[in-house]
C-alpha positions as CSV (number, residue, x, y, z in Angstrom):
1,M,-2.1,-37.2,19.6
2,P,-5.3,-36.2,17.4
3,G,-8.0,-38.7,17.2
4,T,-9.4,-39.9,13.9
5,S,-12.4,-37.7,14.1
6,S,-10.2,-34.6,14.3
7,N,-8.2,-36.1,11.4
8,S,-11.1,-36.0,9.4
9,R,-12.2,-32.7,10.3
10,V,-8.6,-31.2,9.1
11,Q,-9.0,-33.3,6.0
12,R,-12.3,-31.9,5.1
13,L,-11.4,-28.2,5.7
14,R,-8.3,-28.6,3.8
15,E,-10.3,-29.9,0.9
16,T,-12.9,-27.3,1.2
17,R,-10.4,-24.7,0.7
18,R,-8.8,-26.3,-2.1
19,E,-12.1,-26.6,-3.7
20,R,-12.4,-22.5,-3.3
21,G,-8.9,-22.3,-5.0
22,E,-7.1,-21.4,-1.8
23,R,-3.6,-23.3,-1.6
24,E,-1.6,-24.5,1.6
25,T,1.9,-23.1,1.7
26,N,4.5,-23.9,4.3
27,V,7.3,-20.9,4.9
28,W,10.0,-20.6,7.4
29,L,10.2,-17.1,9.0
30,S,13.1,-15.2,10.7
31,R,12.6,-14.7,14.1
32,R,12.4,-10.9,13.5
33,V,9.1,-11.5,11.2
34,G,7.8,-14.0,13.7
35,E,8.2,-11.5,16.6
36,A,6.5,-8.9,14.9
37,I,3.7,-10.8,13.5
38,E,3.2,-12.1,17.1
39,E,3.2,-8.6,18.5
40,A,0.6,-7.4,15.9
41,V,-1.7,-10.2,16.9
42,R,-1.2,-9.4,20.8
43,E,-1.7,-5.8,20.1
44,G,-5.1,-6.6,18.4
45,Q,-4.3,-5.4,15.2
46,F,-5.0,-8.9,13.7
47,R,-7.3,-11.7,15.1
48,T,-4.5,-14.7,14.2
49,R,-1.3,-15.2,12.7
50,Q,-2.8,-16.2,9.5
51,E,-4.8,-13.2,9.1
52,A,-1.4,-10.9,9.6
53,I,0.4,-13.0,7.1
54,H,-2.5,-13.1,4.5
55,Q,-3.1,-9.3,4.8
56,A,0.8,-8.8,4.3
57,L,0.8,-11.1,1.2
58,E,-2.1,-9.2,-0.3
59,A,-0.6,-6.0,0.5
60,A,2.7,-7.1,-1.2
61,F,1.6,-9.0,-4.3
62,V,-2.0,-7.8,-4.9
63,H,-1.1,-4.4,-4.1
64,R,-4.0,-3.5,-1.7
65,E,-4.0,-1.4,1.6
66,M,-3.6,-3.4,4.9
67,K,-7.0,-4.0,6.3
68,I,-5.9,-3.8,10.3
69,V,-8.8,-5.3,12.7
70,K,-9.1,-2.6,15.5
């Protein structure tokens, strides 16, 4: 179970992100999508699942090219 200092760090991080205008959203992914994300991270296309999801959302809704880390 996370300690009080860990909870405080998480709260500070969330507050910092809110101040930058970011927003936290929880989403359920299909198994197929989840596996594809995991594979892309494992293959080094993205450093984290969060980065992969963020890039995909930007590409879909902001119409930018996907930036893949090599």
